N, C-alpha and C positions, 0 to 999 in steps of 0.2 A: 315445141318441136320435139319429135321423137327421134332418138338415135339408137341404132342397133350396134351391137358388138361386131366389128368387121370380120372376125374369124368365127362367127357363129355357124354351127353345123346343126341343122334340125333333122332328126331322123323320124320318119313317120312310116307306118305300115304300108307295104305295097298292096297286100291283099286285105280284104275286109276280115274282121274277126271270125265270122261264120265259116270262112274258107278252111280254117285250121281244125279239121276233124281227124280223128284217128284213121278213118277209112281213106282219106285223101292225103295224109301226111307224107307218105312215101313218094307220091307223085309231086307234091309241092316241093319237097327237099331237092328233087332232081332238076327243077327249073333253073335256068341261068340267072334269072333275077333274084331268086331266093339265095342261090349260091354266092352271088356277088355281094349281096347284103350281109350274108353270114361271114364272108371273108373280111369285110370291113368291121363288123360288130364284134365278132369272136374269132379271131384268127386261129386260136388253138383248137376250137371245136371244128372249124373248117378243115384244118389239117388232119384231125382224127377221122372225119368223114371221108377225106381223100384217101387215107390209108385203108379204110374199109371198102373202098370203091362204091360208096353209096351215092 
């Protein structure tokens, strides 16, 4: 019988790897899904982006 840790949090990419190109990075950063994930993963980076209005 398998048991999982009850407080396990699994993070997986929302967008596929090919999506992250230099040409579309600015648009990707502005999406609500990316911003929410960034806020959870790296609050300090999220706050810096908010300061820059990116």
